[in-house]
Chimera marker file (.cmm) of the C-alpha trace (Angstrom):
<marker_set name="trace">
<marker id="1" x="126.247" y="-27.137" z="-29.702" r="1" g="1" b="0" radius="0.5"/>
<marker id="2" x="124.111" y="-24.167" z="-28.652" r="1" g="1" b="0" radius="0.5"/>
<marker id="3" x="121.378" y="-25.225" z="-31.079" r="1" g="1" b="0" radius="0.5"/>
<marker id="4" x="121.274" y="-28.734" z="-29.598" r="1" g="1" b="0" radius="0.5"/>
<marker id="5" x="120.978" y="-27.281" z="-26.085" r="1" g="1" b="0" radius="0.5"/>
<marker id="6" x="118.154" y="-24.989" z="-27.202" r="1" g="1" b="0" radius="0.5"/>
<marker id="7" x="116.301" y="-27.871" z="-28.843" r="1" g="1" b="0" radius="0.5"/>
<marker id="8" x="116.695" y="-30.040" z="-25.721" r="1" g="1" b="0" radius="0.5"/>
<marker id="9" x="115.554" y="-27.137" z="-23.544" r="1" g="1" b="0" radius="0.5"/>
<marker id="10" x="112.428" y="-26.637" z="-25.691" r="1" g="1" b="0" radius="0.5"/>
<marker id="11" x="111.621" y="-30.373" z="-25.603" r="1" g="1" b="0" radius="0.5"/>
<marker id="12" x="112.095" y="-30.469" z="-21.827" r="1" g="1" b="0" radius="0.5"/>
<marker id="13" x="109.866" y="-27.388" z="-21.496" r="1" g="1" b="0" radius="0.5"/>
<marker id="14" x="107.100" y="-29.006" z="-23.536" r="1" g="1" b="0" radius="0.5"/>
<marker id="15" x="107.260" y="-32.164" z="-21.414" r="1" g="1" b="0" radius="0.5"/>
<marker id="16" x="107.166" y="-30.188" z="-18.155" r="1" g="1" b="0" radius="0.5"/>
<marker id="17" x="104.245" y="-28.093" z="-19.459" r="1" g="1" b="0" radius="0.5"/>
<marker id="18" x="102.315" y="-31.252" z="-20.426" r="1" g="1" b="0" radius="0.5"/>
<marker id="19" x="102.909" y="-32.734" z="-16.958" r="1" g="1" b="0" radius="0.5"/>
<marker id="20" x="101.662" y="-29.551" z="-15.299" r="1" g="1" b="0" radius="0.5"/>
<marker id="21" x="98.574" y="-29.389" z="-17.523" r="1" g="1" b="0" radius="0.5"/>
<marker id="22" x="97.842" y="-33.063" z="-16.744" r="1" g="1" b="0" radius="0.5"/>
<marker id="23" x="97.515" y="-32.129" z="-13.073" r="1" g="1" b="0" radius="0.5"/>
<marker id="24" x="94.382" y="-30.152" z="-13.967" r="1" g="1" b="0" radius="0.5"/>
<marker id="25" x="92.839" y="-32.474" z="-16.577" r="1" g="1" b="0" radius="0.5"/>
<marker id="26" x="90.100" y="-34.862" z="-15.442" r="1" g="1" b="0" radius="0.5"/>
<marker id="27" x="91.170" y="-38.480" z="-15.217" r="1" g="1" b="0" radius="0.5"/>
<marker id="28" x="87.724" y="-39.603" z="-16.351" r="1" g="1" b="0" radius="0.5"/>
<marker id="29" x="86.532" y="-39.402" z="-19.946" r="1" g="1" b="0" radius="0.5"/>
<marker id="30" x="83.234" y="-39.914" z="-21.732" r="1" g="1" b="0" radius="0.5"/>
<marker id="31" x="82.666" y="-40.094" z="-25.473" r="1" g="1" b="0" radius="0.5"/>
<marker id="32" x="79.292" y="-40.702" z="-27.124" r="1" g="1" b="0" radius="0.5"/>
<marker id="33" x="78.038" y="-40.699" z="-30.704" r="1" g="1" b="0" radius="0.5"/>
<marker id="34" x="74.652" y="-41.396" z="-32.328" r="1" g="1" b="0" radius="0.5"/>
<marker id="35" x="73.280" y="-42.329" z="-35.729" r="1" g="1" b="0" radius="0.5"/>
<marker id="36" x="69.848" y="-43.074" z="-37.178" r="1" g="1" b="0" radius="0.5"/>
<marker id="37" x="69.473" y="-46.358" z="-39.053" r="1" g="1" b="0" radius="0.5"/>
<marker id="38" x="66.590" y="-47.046" z="-41.403" r="1" g="1" b="0" radius="0.5"/>
<marker id="39" x="65.577" y="-50.371" z="-39.876" r="1" g="1" b="0" radius="0.5"/>
<marker id="40" x="63.161" y="-51.332" z="-37.077" r="1" g="1" b="0" radius="0.5"/>
<marker id="41" x="64.531" y="-51.034" z="-33.551" r="1" g="1" b="0" radius="0.5"/>
<marker id="42" x="64.303" y="-54.718" z="-32.576" r="1" g="1" b="0" radius="0.5"/>
<marker id="43" x="66.128" y="-55.772" z="-35.746" r="1" g="1" b="0" radius="0.5"/>
<marker id="44" x="68.955" y="-53.315" z="-35.025" r="1" g="1" b="0" radius="0.5"/>
<marker id="45" x="69.157" y="-54.387" z="-31.382" r="1" g="1" b="0" radius="0.5"/>
<marker id="46" x="69.329" y="-58.091" z="-32.254" r="1" g="1" b="0" radius="0.5"/>
<marker id="47" x="72.299" y="-57.316" z="-34.517" r="1" g="1" b="0" radius="0.5"/>
<marker id="48" x="74.299" y="-55.115" z="-32.121" r="1" g="1" b="0" radius="0.5"/>
<marker id="49" x="73.791" y="-57.413" z="-29.128" r="1" g="1" b="0" radius="0.5"/>
<marker id="50" x="75.926" y="-60.040" z="-30.890" r="1" g="1" b="0" radius="0.5"/>
<marker id="51" x="79.573" y="-59.141" z="-30.283" r="1" g="1" b="0" radius="0.5"/>
<marker id="52" x="80.783" y="-61.301" z="-33.181" r="1" g="1" b="0" radius="0.5"/>
<marker id="53" x="78.921" y="-58.938" z="-35.539" r="1" g="1" b="0" radius="0.5"/>
<marker id="54" x="81.423" y="-56.206" z="-34.612" r="1" g="1" b="0" radius="0.5"/>
<marker id="55" x="83.753" y="-57.836" z="-37.156" r="1" g="1" b="0" radius="0.5"/>
<marker id="56" x="81.539" y="-56.192" z="-39.810" r="1" g="1" b="0" radius="0.5"/>
<marker id="57" x="81.324" y="-52.644" z="-38.461" r="1" g="1" b="0" radius="0.5"/>
<marker id="58" x="83.658" y="-51.909" z="-35.524" r="1" g="1" b="0" radius="0.5"/>
<marker id="59" x="86.695" y="-49.976" z="-36.774" r="1" g="1" b="0" radius="0.5"/>
<marker id="60" x="88.989" y="-51.379" z="-34.073" r="1" g="1" b="0" radius="0.5"/>
<marker id="61" x="87.981" y="-54.995" z="-34.727" r="1" g="1" b="0" radius="0.5"/>
<marker id="62" x="88.397" y="-54.496" z="-38.480" r="1" g="1" b="0" radius="0.5"/>
<marker id="63" x="91.906" y="-52.967" z="-38.217" r="1" g="1" b="0" radius="0.5"/>
<marker id="64" x="93.710" y="-56.327" z="-38.122" r="1" g="1" b="0" radius="0.5"/>
<marker id="65" x="92.046" y="-59.180" z="-40.012" r="1" g="1" b="0" radius="0.5"/>
<marker id="66" x="94.829" y="-61.521" z="-38.812" r="1" g="1" b="0" radius="0.5"/>
<marker id="67" x="94.392" y="-60.952" z="-35.074" r="1" g="1" b="0" radius="0.5"/>
<marker id="68" x="93.758" y="-63.939" z="-32.854" r="1" g="1" b="0" radius="0.5"/>
<marker id="69" x="90.186" y="-64.042" z="-31.528" r="1" g="1" b="0" radius="0.5"/>
<marker id="70" x="88.761" y="-66.155" z="-28.737" r="1" g="1" b="0" radius="0.5"/>
<marker id="71" x="85.166" y="-66.430" z="-27.520" r="1" g="1" b="0" radius="0.5"/>
<marker id="72" x="83.783" y="-67.747" z="-24.231" r="1" g="1" b="0" radius="0.5"/>
<marker id="73" x="80.098" y="-68.284" z="-23.575" r="1" g="1" b="0" radius="0.5"/>
<marker id="74" x="77.037" y="-67.635" z="-25.700" r="1" g="1" b="0" radius="0.5"/>
<marker id="75" x="77.179" y="-64.511" z="-27.845" r="1" g="1" b="0" radius="0.5"/>
<marker id="76" x="74.490" y="-61.966" z="-27.088" r="1" g="1" b="0" radius="0.5"/>
<marker id="77" x="74.116" y="-63.062" z="-23.453" r="1" g="1" b="0" radius="0.5"/>
<marker id="78" x="75.468" y="-61.709" z="-20.167" r="1" g="1" b="0" radius="0.5"/>
<marker id="79" x="78.923" y="-63.111" z="-19.439" r="1" g="1" b="0" radius="0.5"/>
<marker id="80" x="79.950" y="-63.611" z="-23.075" r="1" g="1" b="0" radius="0.5"/>
<marker id="81" x="83.636" y="-62.701" z="-23.488" r="1" g="1" b="0" radius="0.5"/>
<marker id="82" x="85.414" y="-61.788" z="-26.707" r="1" g="1" b="0" radius="0.5"/>
<marker id="83" x="89.225" y="-61.714" z="-26.412" r="1" g="1" b="0" radius="0.5"/>
<marker id="84" x="91.635" y="-60.443" z="-29.052" r="1" g="1" b="0" radius="0.5"/>
<marker id="85" x="95.393" y="-60.425" z="-29.528" r="1" g="1" b="0" radius="0.5"/>
<marker id="86" x="97.038" y="-58.492" z="-32.332" r="1" g="1" b="0" radius="0.5"/>
<marker id="87" x="100.623" y="-57.755" z="-33.287" r="1" g="1" b="0" radius="0.5"/>
<marker id="88" x="99.369" y="-54.312" z="-34.392" r="1" g="1" b="0" radius="0.5"/>
<marker id="89" x="99.862" y="-51.876" z="-31.468" r="1" g="1" b="0" radius="0.5"/>
<marker id="90" x="96.844" y="-49.910" z="-32.692" r="1" g="1" b="0" radius="0.5"/>
<marker id="91" x="94.706" y="-52.950" z="-31.876" r="1" g="1" b="0" radius="0.5"/>
<marker id="92" x="96.712" y="-54.534" z="-29.062" r="1" g="1" b="0" radius="0.5"/>
<marker id="93" x="95.428" y="-57.210" z="-26.747" r="1" g="1" b="0" radius="0.5"/>
<marker id="94" x="92.396" y="-57.288" z="-24.500" r="1" g="1" b="0" radius="0.5"/>
<marker id="95" x="88.904" y="-58.565" z="-23.983" r="1" g="1" b="0" radius="0.5"/>
<marker id="96" x="85.354" y="-57.332" z="-23.689" r="1" g="1" b="0" radius="0.5"/>
<marker id="97" x="82.541" y="-58.856" z="-21.713" r="1" g="1" b="0" radius="0.5"/>
<marker id="98" x="78.798" y="-58.360" z="-21.869" r="1" g="1" b="0" radius="0.5"/>
<marker id="99" x="77.903" y="-57.146" z="-18.373" r="1" g="1" b="0" radius="0.5"/>
<marker id="100" x="74.239" y="-56.213" z="-18.777" r="1" g="1" b="0" radius="0.5"/>
<marker id="101" x="71.481" y="-56.410" z="-21.377" r="1" g="1" b="0" radius="0.5"/>
<marker id="102" x="68.192" y="-54.572" z="-21.379" r="1" g="1" b="0" radius="0.5"/>
<marker id="103" x="66.337" y="-56.460" z="-24.090" r="1" g="1" b="0" radius="0.5"/>
<marker id="104" x="65.539" y="-54.353" z="-27.103" r="1" g="1" b="0" radius="0.5"/>
<marker id="105" x="67.255" y="-51.291" z="-25.625" r="1" g="1" b="0" radius="0.5"/>
<marker id="106" x="70.789" y="-51.578" z="-24.283" r="1" g="1" b="0" radius="0.5"/>
<marker id="107" x="73.975" y="-53.671" z="-24.157" r="1" g="1" b="0" radius="0.5"/>
<marker id="108" x="76.649" y="-52.788" z="-21.566" r="1" g="1" b="0" radius="0.5"/>
<marker id="109" x="80.196" y="-54.010" z="-22.123" r="1" g="1" b="0" radius="0.5"/>
<marker id="110" x="83.328" y="-53.914" z="-20.014" r="1" g="1" b="0" radius="0.5"/>
<marker id="111" x="86.539" y="-53.627" z="-22.022" r="1" g="1" b="0" radius="0.5"/>
<marker id="112" x="89.777" y="-54.735" z="-20.410" r="1" g="1" b="0" radius="0.5"/>
<marker id="113" x="92.848" y="-53.529" z="-22.294" r="1" g="1" b="0" radius="0.5"/>
<marker id="114" x="96.060" y="-55.484" z="-21.744" r="1" g="1" b="0" radius="0.5"/>
<marker id="115" x="98.484" y="-54.279" z="-24.458" r="1" g="1" b="0" radius="0.5"/>
<marker id="116" x="99.928" y="-51.873" z="-25.482" r="1" g="1" b="0" radius="0.5"/>
<marker id="117" x="98.681" y="-50.420" z="-22.168" r="1" g="1" b="0" radius="0.5"/>
<marker id="118" x="96.491" y="-51.667" z="-19.360" r="1" g="1" b="0" radius="0.5"/>
<marker id="119" x="93.139" y="-50.026" z="-18.881" r="1" g="1" b="0" radius="0.5"/>
<marker id="120" x="89.467" y="-50.489" z="-18.234" r="1" g="1" b="0" radius="0.5"/>
<marker id="121" x="86.577" y="-48.908" z="-20.112" r="1" g="1" b="0" radius="0.5"/>
<marker id="122" x="82.829" y="-49.319" z="-20.238" r="1" g="1" b="0" radius="0.5"/>
<marker id="123" x="80.831" y="-49.072" z="-23.420" r="1" g="1" b="0" radius="0.5"/>
<marker id="124" x="77.114" y="-48.911" z="-23.899" r="1" g="1" b="0" radius="0.5"/>
<marker id="125" x="75.133" y="-49.374" z="-27.087" r="1" g="1" b="0" radius="0.5"/>
<marker id="126" x="71.511" y="-48.298" z="-26.984" r="1" g="1" b="0" radius="0.5"/>
<marker id="127" x="68.750" y="-48.555" z="-29.539" r="1" g="1" b="0" radius="0.5"/>
<marker id="128" x="65.638" y="-46.409" z="-29.561" r="1" g="1" b="0" radius="0.5"/>
<marker id="129" x="62.794" y="-46.435" z="-32.067" r="1" g="1" b="0" radius="0.5"/>
<marker id="130" x="62.429" y="-43.112" z="-33.855" r="1" g="1" b="0" radius="0.5"/>
<marker id="131" x="59.598" y="-44.505" z="-36.005" r="1" g="1" b="0" radius="0.5"/>
<marker id="132" x="58.459" y="-48.036" z="-36.916" r="1" g="1" b="0" radius="0.5"/>
<marker id="133" x="61.224" y="-48.148" z="-39.556" r="1" g="1" b="0" radius="0.5"/>
<marker id="134" x="63.958" y="-46.000" z="-37.996" r="1" g="1" b="0" radius="0.5"/>
<marker id="135" x="66.221" y="-46.557" z="-35.001" r="1" g="1" b="0" radius="0.5"/>
<marker id="136" x="68.559" y="-44.212" z="-33.169" r="1" g="1" b="0" radius="0.5"/>
<marker id="137" x="71.708" y="-46.045" z="-32.104" r="1" g="1" b="0" radius="0.5"/>
<marker id="138" x="73.942" y="-44.441" z="-29.467" r="1" g="1" b="0" radius="0.5"/>
<marker id="139" x="77.401" y="-45.764" z="-28.658" r="1" g="1" b="0" radius="0.5"/>
<marker id="140" x="79.242" y="-44.403" z="-25.662" r="1" g="1" b="0" radius="0.5"/>
<marker id="141" x="82.502" y="-45.129" z="-23.896" r="1" g="1" b="0" radius="0.5"/>
<marker id="142" x="83.662" y="-44.084" z="-20.442" r="1" g="1" b="0" radius="0.5"/>
<marker id="143" x="86.912" y="-44.754" z="-18.666" r="1" g="1" b="0" radius="0.5"/>
<marker id="144" x="89.699" y="-43.373" z="-16.563" r="1" g="1" b="0" radius="0.5"/>
<marker id="145" x="93.278" y="-42.487" z="-17.454" r="1" g="1" b="0" radius="0.5"/>
<marker id="146" x="96.021" y="-42.405" z="-14.851" r="1" g="1" b="0" radius="0.5"/>
<marker id="147" x="98.312" y="-39.400" z="-14.462" r="1" g="1" b="0" radius="0.5"/>
<marker id="148" x="100.132" y="-38.320" z="-16.647" r="1" g="1" b="0" radius="0.5"/>
<marker id="149" x="98.286" y="-40.195" z="-19.435" r="1" g="1" b="0" radius="0.5"/>
<marker id="150" x="95.141" y="-38.239" z="-18.508" r="1" g="1" b="0" radius="0.5"/>
<marker id="151" x="96.722" y="-35.394" z="-20.524" r="1" g="1" b="0" radius="0.5"/>
<marker id="152" x="95.412" y="-37.269" z="-23.599" r="1" g="1" b="0" radius="0.5"/>
<marker id="153" x="91.838" y="-36.846" z="-22.304" r="1" g="1" b="0" radius="0.5"/>
<marker id="154" x="91.997" y="-33.341" z="-23.772" r="1" g="1" b="0" radius="0.5"/>
<marker id="155" x="91.974" y="-34.954" z="-27.226" r="1" g="1" b="0" radius="0.5"/>
<marker id="156" x="90.032" y="-38.153" z="-26.536" r="1" g="1" b="0" radius="0.5"/>
<marker id="157" x="86.632" y="-36.964" z="-27.754" r="1" g="1" b="0" radius="0.5"/>
<marker id="158" x="88.104" y="-36.121" z="-31.139" r="1" g="1" b="0" radius="0.5"/>
<marker id="159" x="90.108" y="-39.340" z="-31.377" r="1" g="1" b="0" radius="0.5"/>
<marker id="160" x="87.596" y="-41.882" z="-30.053" r="1" g="1" b="0" radius="0.5"/>
<marker id="161" x="84.635" y="-39.907" z="-31.350" r="1" g="1" b="0" radius="0.5"/>
<marker id="162" x="85.963" y="-40.125" z="-34.898" r="1" g="1" b="0" radius="0.5"/>
<marker id="163" x="86.367" y="-43.898" z="-34.540" r="1" g="1" b="0" radius="0.5"/>
<marker id="164" x="82.869" y="-44.279" z="-33.072" r="1" g="1" b="0" radius="0.5"/>
<marker id="165" x="81.420" y="-42.208" z="-35.941" r="1" g="1" b="0" radius="0.5"/>
<marker id="166" x="83.185" y="-44.400" z="-38.494" r="1" g="1" b="0" radius="0.5"/>
<marker id="167" x="82.002" y="-47.581" z="-36.777" r="1" g="1" b="0" radius="0.5"/>
<marker id="168" x="78.402" y="-46.340" z="-36.560" r="1" g="1" b="0" radius="0.5"/>
<marker id="169" x="78.470" y="-45.391" z="-40.252" r="1" g="1" b="0" radius="0.5"/>
<marker id="170" x="79.764" y="-48.907" z="-41.018" r="1" g="1" b="0" radius="0.5"/>
<marker id="171" x="76.903" y="-50.340" z="-38.932" r="1" g="1" b="0" radius="0.5"/>
<marker id="172" x="74.376" y="-48.232" z="-40.829" r="1" g="1" b="0" radius="0.5"/>
<marker id="173" x="75.810" y="-49.444" z="-44.140" r="1" g="1" b="0" radius="0.5"/>
<marker id="174" x="75.658" y="-53.097" z="-43.096" r="1" g="1" b="0" radius="0.5"/>
<marker id="175" x="72.114" y="-52.947" z="-41.746" r="1" g="1" b="0" radius="0.5"/>
<marker id="176" x="70.632" y="-50.845" z="-44.536" r="1" g="1" b="0" radius="0.5"/>
<marker id="177" x="71.943" y="-53.111" z="-47.317" r="1" g="1" b="0" radius="0.5"/>
<link id1="1" id2="2" r="1" g="1" b="0" radius="0.2"/>
<link id1="2" id2="3" r="1" g="1" b="0" radius="0.2"/>
<link id1="3" id2="4" r="1" g="1" b="0" radius="0.2"/>
<link id1="4" id2="5" r="1" g="1" b="0" radius="0.2"/>
<link id1="5" id2="6" r="1" g="1" b="0" radius="0.2"/>
<link id1="6" id2="7" r="1" g="1" b="0" radius="0.2"/>
<link id1="7" id2="8" r="1" g="1" b="0" radius="0.2"/>
<link id1="8" id2="9" r="1" g="1" b="0" radius="0.2"/>
<link id1="9" id2="10" r="1" g="1" b="0" radius="0.2"/>
<link id1="10" id2="11" r="1" g="1" b="0" radius="0.2"/>
<link id1="11" id2="12" r="1" g="1" b="0" radius="0.2"/>
<link id1="12" id2="13" r="1" g="1" b="0" radius="0.2"/>
<link id1="13" id2="14" r="1" g="1" b="0" radius="0.2"/>
<link id1="14" id2="15" r="1" g="1" b="0" radius="0.2"/>
<link id1="15" id2="16" r="1" g="1" b="0" radius="0.2"/>
<link id1="16" id2="17" r="1" g="1" b="0" radius="0.2"/>
<link id1="17" id2="18" r="1" g="1" b="0" radius="0.2"/>
<link id1="18" id2="19" r="1" g="1" b="0" radius="0.2"/>
<link id1="19" id2="20" r="1" g="1" b="0" radius="0.2"/>
<link id1="20" id2="21" r="1" g="1" b="0" radius="0.2"/>
<link id1="21" id2="22" r="1" g="1" b="0" radius="0.2"/>
<link id1="22" id2="23" r="1" g="1" b="0" radius="0.2"/>
<link id1="23" id2="24" r="1" g="1" b="0" radius="0.2"/>
<link id1="24" id2="25" r="1" g="1" b="0" radius="0.2"/>
<link id1="25" id2="26" r="1" g="1" b="0" radius="0.2"/>
<link id1="26" id2="27" r="1" g="1" b="0" radius="0.2"/>
<link id1="27" id2="28" r="1" g="1" b="0" radius="0.2"/>
<link id1="28" id2="29" r="1" g="1" b="0" radius="0.2"/>
<link id1="29" id2="30" r="1" g="1" b="0" radius="0.2"/>
<link id1="30" id2="31" r="1" g="1" b="0" radius="0.2"/>
<link id1="31" id2="32" r="1" g="1" b="0" radius="0.2"/>
<link id1="32" id2="33" r="1" g="1" b="0" radius="0.2"/>
<link id1="33" id2="34" r="1" g="1" b="0" radius="0.2"/>
<link id1="34" id2="35" r="1" g="1" b="0" radius="0.2"/>
<link id1="35" id2="36" r="1" g="1" b="0" radius="0.2"/>
<link id1="36" id2="37" r="1" g="1" b="0" radius="0.2"/>
<link id1="37" id2="38" r="1" g="1" b="0" radius="0.2"/>
<link id1="38" id2="39" r="1" g="1" b="0" radius="0.2"/>
<link id1="39" id2="40" r="1" g="1" b="0" radius="0.2"/>
<link id1="40" id2="41" r="1" g="1" b="0" radius="0.2"/>
<link id1="41" id2="42" r="1" g="1" b="0" radius="0.2"/>
<link id1="42" id2="43" r="1" g="1" b="0" radius="0.2"/>
<link id1="43" id2="44" r="1" g="1" b="0" radius="0.2"/>
<link id1="44" id2="45" r="1" g="1" b="0" radius="0.2"/>
<link id1="45" id2="46" r="1" g="1" b="0" radius="0.2"/>
<link id1="46" id2="47" r="1" g="1" b="0" radius="0.2"/>
<link id1="47" id2="48" r="1" g="1" b="0" radius="0.2"/>
<link id1="48" id2="49" r="1" g="1" b="0" radius="0.2"/>
<link id1="49" id2="50" r="1" g="1" b="0" radius="0.2"/>
<link id1="50" id2="51" r="1" g="1" b="0" radius="0.2"/>
<link id1="51" id2="52" r="1" g="1" b="0" radius="0.2"/>
<link id1="52" id2="53" r="1" g="1" b="0" radius="0.2"/>
<link id1="53" id2="54" r="1" g="1" b="0" radius="0.2"/>
<link id1="54" id2="55" r="1" g="1" b="0" radius="0.2"/>
<link id1="55" id2="56" r="1" g="1" b="0" radius="0.2"/>
<link id1="56" id2="57" r="1" g="1" b="0" radius="0.2"/>
<link id1="57" id2="58" r="1" g="1" b="0" radius="0.2"/>
<link id1="58" id2="59" r="1" g="1" b="0" radius="0.2"/>
<link id1="59" id2="60" r="1" g="1" b="0" radius="0.2"/>
<link id1="60" id2="61" r="1" g="1" b="0" radius="0.2"/>
<link id1="61" id2="62" r="1" g="1" b="0" radius="0.2"/>
<link id1="62" id2="63" r="1" g="1" b="0" radius="0.2"/>
<link id1="63" id2="64" r="1" g="1" b="0" radius="0.2"/>
<link id1="64" id2="65" r="1" g="1" b="0" radius="0.2"/>
<link id1="65" id2="66" r="1" g="1" b="0" radius="0.2"/>
<link id1="66" id2="67" r="1" g="1" b="0" radius="0.2"/>
<link id1="67" id2="68" r="1" g="1" b="0" radius="0.2"/>
<link id1="68" id2="69" r="1" g="1" b="0" radius="0.2"/>
<link id1="69" id2="70" r="1" g="1" b="0" radius="0.2"/>
<link id1="70" id2="71" r="1" g="1" b="0" radius="0.2"/>
<link id1="71" id2="72" r="1" g="1" b="0" radius="0.2"/>
<link id1="72" id2="73" r="1" g="1" b="0" radius="0.2"/>
<link id1="73" id2="74" r="1" g="1" b="0" radius="0.2"/>
<link id1="74" id2="75" r="1" g="1" b="0" radius="0.2"/>
<link id1="75" id2="76" r="1" g="1" b="0" radius="0.2"/>
<link id1="76" id2="77" r="1" g="1" b="0" radius="0.2"/>
<link id1="77" id2="78" r="1" g="1" b="0" radius="0.2"/>
<link id1="78" id2="79" r="1" g="1" b="0" radius="0.2"/>
<link id1="79" id2="80" r="1" g="1" b="0" radius="0.2"/>
<link id1="80" id2="81" r="1" g="1" b="0" radius="0.2"/>
<link id1="81" id2="82" r="1" g="1" b="0" radius="0.2"/>
<link id1="82" id2="83" r="1" g="1" b="0" radius="0.2"/>
<link id1="83" id2="84" r="1" g="1" b="0" radius="0.2"/>
<link id1="84" id2="85" r="1" g="1" b="0" radius="0.2"/>
<link id1="85" id2="86" r="1" g="1" b="0" radius="0.2"/>
<link id1="86" id2="87" r="1" g="1" b="0" radius="0.2"/>
<link id1="87" id2="88" r="1" g="1" b="0" radius="0.2"/>
<link id1="88" id2="89" r="1" g="1" b="0" radius="0.2"/>
<link id1="89" id2="90" r="1" g="1" b="0" radius="0.2"/>
<link id1="90" id2="91" r="1" g="1" b="0" radius="0.2"/>
<link id1="91" id2="92" r="1" g="1" b="0" radius="0.2"/>
<link id1="92" id2="93" r="1" g="1" b="0" radius="0.2"/>
<link id1="93" id2="94" r="1" g="1" b="0" radius="0.2"/>
<link id1="94" id2="95" r="1" g="1" b="0" radius="0.2"/>
<link id1="95" id2="96" r="1" g="1" b="0" radius="0.2"/>
<link id1="96" id2="97" r="1" g="1" b="0" radius="0.2"/>
<link id1="97" id2="98" r="1" g="1" b="0" radius="0.2"/>
<link id1="98" id2="99" r="1" g="1" b="0" radius="0.2"/>
<link id1="99" id2="100" r="1" g="1" b="0" radius="0.2"/>
<link id1="100" id2="101" r="1" g="1" b="0" radius="0.2"/>
<link id1="101" id2="102" r="1" g="1" b="0" radius="0.2"/>
<link id1="102" id2="103" r="1" g="1" b="0" radius="0.2"/>
<link id1="103" id2="104" r="1" g="1" b="0" radius="0.2"/>
<link id1="104" id2="105" r="1" g="1" b="0" radius="0.2"/>
<link id1="105" id2="106" r="1" g="1" b="0" radius="0.2"/>
<link id1="106" id2="107" r="1" g="1" b="0" radius="0.2"/>
<link id1="107" id2="108" r="1" g="1" b="0" radius="0.2"/>
<link id1="108" id2="109" r="1" g="1" b="0" radius="0.2"/>
<link id1="109" id2="110" r="1" g="1" b="0" radius="0.2"/>
<link id1="110" id2="111" r="1" g="1" b="0" radius="0.2"/>
<link id1="111" id2="112" r="1" g="1" b="0" radius="0.2"/>
<link id1="112" id2="113" r="1" g="1" b="0" radius="0.2"/>
<link id1="113" id2="114" r="1" g="1" b="0" radius="0.2"/>
<link id1="114" id2="115" r="1" g="1" b="0" radius="0.2"/>
<link id1="115" id2="116" r="1" g="1" b="0" radius="0.2"/>
<link id1="116" id2="117" r="1" g="1" b="0" radius="0.2"/>
<link id1="117" id2="118" r="1" g="1" b="0" radius="0.2"/>
<link id1="118" id2="119" r="1" g="1" b="0" radius="0.2"/>
<link id1="119" id2="120" r="1" g="1" b="0" radius="0.2"/>
<link id1="120" id2="121" r="1" g="1" b="0" radius="0.2"/>
<link id1="121" id2="122" r="1" g="1" b="0" radius="0.2"/>
<link id1="122" id2="123" r="1" g="1" b="0" radius="0.2"/>
<link id1="123" id2="124" r="1" g="1" b="0" radius="0.2"/>
<link id1="124" id2="125" r="1" g="1" b="0" radius="0.2"/>
<link id1="125" id2="126" r="1" g="1" b="0" radius="0.2"/>
<link id1="126" id2="127" r="1" g="1" b="0" radius="0.2"/>
<link id1="127" id2="128" r="1" g="1" b="0" radius="0.2"/>
<link id1="128" id2="129" r="1" g="1" b="0" radius="0.2"/>
<link id1="129" id2="130" r="1" g="1" b="0" radius="0.2"/>
<link id1="130" id2="131" r="1" g="1" b="0" radius="0.2"/>
<link id1="131" id2="132" r="1" g="1" b="0" radius="0.2"/>
<link id1="132" id2="133" r="1" g="1" b="0" radius="0.2"/>
<link id1="133" id2="134" r="1" g="1" b="0" radius="0.2"/>
<link id1="134" id2="135" r="1" g="1" b="0" radius="0.2"/>
<link id1="135" id2="136" r="1" g="1" b="0" radius="0.2"/>
<link id1="136" id2="137" r="1" g="1" b="0" radius="0.2"/>
<link id1="137" id2="138" r="1" g="1" b="0" radius="0.2"/>
<link id1="138" id2="139" r="1" g="1" b="0" radius="0.2"/>
<link id1="139" id2="140" r="1" g="1" b="0" radius="0.2"/>
<link id1="140" id2="141" r="1" g="1" b="0" radius="0.2"/>
<link id1="141" id2="142" r="1" g="1" b="0" radius="0.2"/>
<link id1="142" id2="143" r="1" g="1" b="0" radius="0.2"/>
<link id1="143" id2="144" r="1" g="1" b="0" radius="0.2"/>
<link id1="144" id2="145" r="1" g="1" b="0" radius="0.2"/>
<link id1="145" id2="146" r="1" g="1" b="0" radius="0.2"/>
<link id1="146" id2="147" r="1" g="1" b="0" radius="0.2"/>
<link id1="147" id2="148" r="1" g="1" b="0" radius="0.2"/>
<link id1="148" id2="149" r="1" g="1" b="0" radius="0.2"/>
<link id1="149" id2="150" r="1" g="1" b="0" radius="0.2"/>
<link id1="150" id2="151" r="1" g="1" b="0" radius="0.2"/>
<link id1="151" id2="152" r="1" g="1" b="0" radius="0.2"/>
<link id1="152" id2="153" r="1" g="1" b="0" radius="0.2"/>
<link id1="153" id2="154" r="1" g="1" b="0" radius="0.2"/>
<link id1="154" id2="155" r="1" g="1" b="0" radius="0.2"/>
<link id1="155" id2="156" r="1" g="1" b="0" radius="0.2"/>
<link id1="156" id2="157" r="1" g="1" b="0" radius="0.2"/>
<link id1="157" id2="158" r="1" g="1" b="0" radius="0.2"/>
<link id1="158" id2="159" r="1" g="1" b="0" radius="0.2"/>
<link id1="159" id2="160" r="1" g="1" b="0" radius="0.2"/>
<link id1="160" id2="161" r="1" g="1" b="0" radius="0.2"/>
<link id1="161" id2="162" r="1" g="1" b="0" radius="0.2"/>
<link id1="162" id2="163" r="1" g="1" b="0" radius="0.2"/>
<link id1="163" id2="164" r="1" g="1" b="0" radius="0.2"/>
<link id1="164" id2="165" r="1" g="1" b="0" radius="0.2"/>
<link id1="165" id2="166" r="1" g="1" b="0" radius="0.2"/>
<link id1="166" id2="167" r="1" g="1" b="0" radius="0.2"/>
<link id1="167" id2="168" r="1" g="1" b="0" radius="0.2"/>
<link id1="168" id2="169" r="1" g="1" b="0" radius="0.2"/>
<link id1="169" id2="170" r="1" g="1" b="0" radius="0.2"/>
<link id1="170" id2="171" r="1" g="1" b="0" radius="0.2"/>
<link id1="171" id2="172" r="1" g="1" b="0" radius="0.2"/>
<link id1="172" id2="173" r="1" g="1" b="0" radius="0.2"/>
<link id1="173" id2="174" r="1" g="1" b="0" radius="0.2"/>
<link id1="174" id2="175" r="1" g="1" b="0" radius="0.2"/>
<link id1="175" id2="176" r="1" g="1" b="0" radius="0.2"/>
<link id1="176" id2="177" r="1" g="1" b="0" radius="0.2"/>
</marker_set>
């Protein structure tokens, strides 16, 4: 019985410590990754501006091939909405909308998460010519986590950053084929 009490005390201590730490962790997060793709800038931009193309490189979109997808509007234009619904909690349910496009340079998206948790994030994909045949692609995400979930912001760069790196490497592979 003493062992069970000690274990419960340790677990309670860890939870209390995490809640205290969360008081001092920023609620806002920013994650950004870059890659160079051996293709001309306009060609890369025309590919990434189309949200449906994410099915070929975006790790999160590729996680559940059986998820329900819905599209509203014209892909690659402001106001286009891609909605998803998956039984896989790692994918969840939500939608993303193209909010702004700077032709040849930048696509801004708003992501609205519904399940397994509600949230709002903004992503930005930019393309920049490094040479006539090379393009730097940057993909960034910003958002805000409510207390006490902001505790996870300590780890978010490593978690989301890894997924962004994988997705950008997938994009490079698709475009350089």
